[in-house]
Phi, psi and omega in degrees: 000147183232146173266121175257107189261119182247025174272210187230123171272128177230179175251130178265125169261101190260120180243126176269125186232155176289328177197159177289144180291148171291159179304127183081000183262194183207149172222158177261126178285141178277340175203154179220131175227154176240121188212150175296145182211204183062230181299338178301322183298317179295313182296317179298319179297319180293314180298320180295340175263010174092015181261111177302141190220138176238126175272117182252014176273177180270156178210160193251175174257122184149181184298322180289319177298319178297315180297321179297314181292324176298320179292318178301313180297317181296329180276352182082026180255126178272156175236154189269322191252151170289163181292145172297136183282334191247005183220148170266164172294146181284175182218162180232125171276120184242119178259122181250121182266177185298339178279353185092353179291150183234148180232134189243149164226125188250137173244119185289154176215215185300330182298345181265016187237025180297143180236161185299324182287354178266352184280132184278160169278117184290153171284160182299330183261015178286145163259122182261129178251125175242146180242141175299332177301322181298326182284353175273344180264125187304313184294313180297316181298316181296331178278317191283322187295311177297323179296318181298317184291343181258004180296144173302148186298332184272001174276122185273131185242130180246132183231130173243113187289333182078174187288349180257031183303326182290346180262357177289128179305141187303318182295325179289317179297318180294323178297321178292314180300330180288337190242335189292151175261334176224127170252125180229122180213169171275175186295322181297320180292321177296322177294319178301322182285322190253338186079007183254128185280328181284125184301323179294317177297319179296319179299317178299318182293319177297315180301320180295329182282345181265163178272331188212359192278147160269156190233137175235126178239117181282138183239032177067225181300338180288346180106240180201163176250135178248129173240088181265135183301136180083002181229159173292152174294133183234150174263125174255111192286151180270195186232135183281121177220167174267102184283139174242340182200114182275355182297124178088002182297315179296325178292318176300319178298312183298314181297318179291321179296315179300319178297320178297316178297317179298329180274006174085013180283150174296150183307319181295321178288321175299321179292321177299316178295322178295320176301317180293320178297318179294321179298316178295321183299321185282353175274001182236146180275136179120160184277329184254067188244021179297148181284162170284170178298318179296319178297319180293316179298319180295320178297314181292325178293331184276357183285000000 
């Protein structure tokens, strides 16, 4: 099985700050790093768990595009398209405060210019990953929605709406809800969609809005809630760790969960492994800090 990733690889400019600046103010960062992020984090997490991965998004010509491709190659991730000649890859300014919480500002680039004729025909055993960020870009949305509705029924689709779920155009969101097999979001995103504060209630509500999807709602240190069709909603508990950087935790979770599903694990076991992968990721600084398969296995054996 292969992961076909149709999200967006960007470059993260990560600044560690003592506190976020007041409006119109300024703060001095204690550290600054430049690293691939966005969809790269999910793909790296999946590959580290043994899931072959193809990046089918767009990427640019320029220093950020070069850095993105170097990171993809180093991680063992192949890409489908040549670089855009007239655009660089976009970037995200990420502010990380002392609690490990992160705040983003995104600048679009080549990754926001995907077109319909660039979308591949998936293999029957592909797992397709879609990101809500893609649906915020006019070109990507216009390409992806018709493609999604024509996918063969046996191609499994995983969707992560991201923190801007409320800004996804309604027709695009409904098209996704009609087709996805897995909806995965954090609790705040599930609340934005449903208006329900309790993660289990929100998971049930999301499941009702879909035609066929199972639902996973991440609850931070608490783990995640699973709403699998035909079963009661269940809590899959997380792991207690000392977090230093929450950036990329959800991506580590998604990549590990997808790898578990691809390897034939039951959803609850895939979710447990994903919880552990996310826990390990937040003990390390940086967005793409998901563990390898050996690291994850050793951690779970040591519990």
